[in-house]
C-alpha positions in Angstrom: -6.5 -30.8 -18.4 -5.3 -28.2 -15.9 -8.8 -27.0 -15.5 -10.0 -30.4 -14.5 -7.3 -30.7 -11.9 -8.3 -27.4 -10.3 -12.0 -28.4 -10.5 -11.3 -31.7 -8.8 -9.3 -30.0 -6.1 -12.1 -27.5 -5.6 -14.7 -30.3 -5.3 -12.5 -32.0 -2.7 -12.1 -28.8 -0.7 -15.9 -28.1 -0.9 -16.8 -31.6 0.2 -14.4 -31.5 3.1 -15.7 -28.1 4.2 -19.3 -29.4 4.2 -18.5 -32.5 6.1 -19.9 -32.5 9.6 -18.2 -33.6 12.7 -19.7 -36.4 14.8 -22.3 -35.1 17.2 -21.4 -35.2 20.8 -20.8 -33.0 23.8 -18.2 -30.3 23.3 -16.0 -29.8 26.4 -15.1 -26.2 25.5 -15.0 -23.7 22.7 -11.6 -22.2 21.9 -11.4 -18.7 20.3 -8.1 -17.3 19.2 -6.9 -13.7 19.2 -3.8 -11.8 18.1 -2.1 -9.2 20.2 0.9 -7.1 19.3 3.8 -8.3 21.6 6.5 -6.1 20.2 6.7 -2.6 18.6 5.0 0.6 19.4 1.6 -1.1 20.1 2.9 -3.6 22.6 2.0 -1.5 25.7 -1.6 -1.5 24.6 -1.7 -5.3 24.3 -2.1 -5.8 28.0 -5.2 -3.7 28.0 -6.6 -5.5 25.0 -5.9 -8.9 26.6 -7.6 -7.8 29.8 -10.6 -6.7 27.8 -10.8 -10.1 26.0 -10.7 -11.9 29.4 -13.5 -9.7 30.7 -15.6 -10.4 27.6 -14.9 -14.2 28.0 -16.0 -14.1 31.6 -19.2 -12.2 30.8 -20.1 -14.7 28.0 -19.4 -17.7 30.2 -21.4 -16.2 33.0 -24.4 -15.9 30.6 -24.1 -19.6 29.7 -21.5 -19.5 27.0 -22.0 -19.9 23.3 -24.9 -22.3 22.6 -24.4 -23.6 26.1 -20.7 -24.3 25.7 -18.5 -22.3 28.1 
């Protein structure tokens, strides 16, 4: 009985993961990043953030990801 419940949940998750979103124009593509804001690594976070912004600008200057900035 318990196996069937887990199997049913697995099927639902698999089906929802395979579902496609309606096609249409995407306004923008959001990408997340984590930076250490506290602790001993916090001073380096400003440099990491600046590097990510530079990478974002370079990718957008080349046309973005699949044409989406």
